[in-house]
C-alpha positions in Angstrom: -16.1 37.6 -10.0 -13.2 40.1 -10.1 -9.8 39.0 -11.7 -7.5 40.4 -8.8 -9.7 38.5 -6.5 -9.3 35.4 -8.2 -5.6 35.9 -8.6 -5.2 36.7 -4.9 -7.1 33.2 -4.0 -5.0 31.5 -6.4 -1.7 32.9 -4.8 -3.3 32.2 -1.3 -4.0 28.6 -2.1 -0.8 27.9 -3.9 1.1 29.4 -1.1 -0.6 27.3 1.7 0.0 24.0 -0.2 3.7 25.1 -0.9 4.4 25.7 2.8 2.8 22.4 3.9 4.4 20.1 1.1 7.6 21.5 1.6 7.7 21.2 5.5 6.3 17.6 4.7 9.0 16.5 2.5 11.7 17.8 4.5 10.5 16.5 7.6 9.9 12.9 5.8 13.6 13.0 4.4 15.1 13.4 7.8 12.8 10.6 9.3 13.4 8.3 6.4 17.3 8.9 6.7 17.0 8.4 10.4 15.1 5.1 9.9 17.5 3.7 7.4 20.4 4.8 9.8 18.7 2.6 12.4 18.1 -0.3 10.3 22.0 -0.6 9.1 23.2 -0.1 12.6 20.6 -2.4 14.3 19.8 -4.8 11.4 16.1 -4.8 12.6 13.7 -5.6 9.8 11.1 -3.2 11.1 13.4 -0.3 10.4 13.7 -1.4 6.9 9.8 -1.9 6.5 9.2 1.6 8.0 12.0 3.4 5.4 10.3 1.7 2.6 6.8 2.7 3.7 7.8 6.4 4.4 10.4 6.3 1.3 7.3 5.6 -1.2 6.4 9.3 -1.3 9.6 10.3 -2.5 10.0 7.6 -5.0 6.9 7.5 -6.8 6.7 11.1 -8.0 10.0 10.9 -9.3 9.2 7.8 -11.4 5.8 9.3 -12.4 7.3 12.4 -13.3 10.1 11.0 -15.5 7.1 9.0 -17.2 5.4 11.9 -18.1 8.3 13.9 -19.3 9.3 11.1 -21.7 12.5 10.5 -19.9 14.3 7.4 -20.7 15.9 5.9 -17.7 18.4 2.8 -17.1 19.4 0.5 -20.0 17.4 2.5 -22.4 20.0 5.5 -22.1 22.6 3.1 -23.6 20.6 2.0 -26.8 20.5 4.1 -29.9 16.8 5.5 -30.1 15.3 7.7 -33.3 15.7 11.1 -32.6 19.0 10.8 -30.3 20.9 12.8 -32.8 18.4 15.8 -32.3 18.4 15.4 -28.6 22.1 15.5 -28.2 22.2 11.6 -27.5 24.4 8.8 -28.6 23.9 9.5 -32.1 26.0 12.7 -32.3 
């Protein structure tokens, strides 16, 4: 195949995925915020369950990505670890 044709296909597929996923996440963020607001105002547990269910797509990628990048979260940030002096952590 022609490399130019492959590059165009790659760009087209990437653009389509970007278009759909950005729209989806922006719409879901508004929906989750609305459901959380309704839960706080009414106290109805249905809104809380909906918030948790629809909020998972936002929570899971962040946890997964931080684990893949080797980021330390929570109490581990307060502990001295080997290499902290190189990373600009508490060892400096």
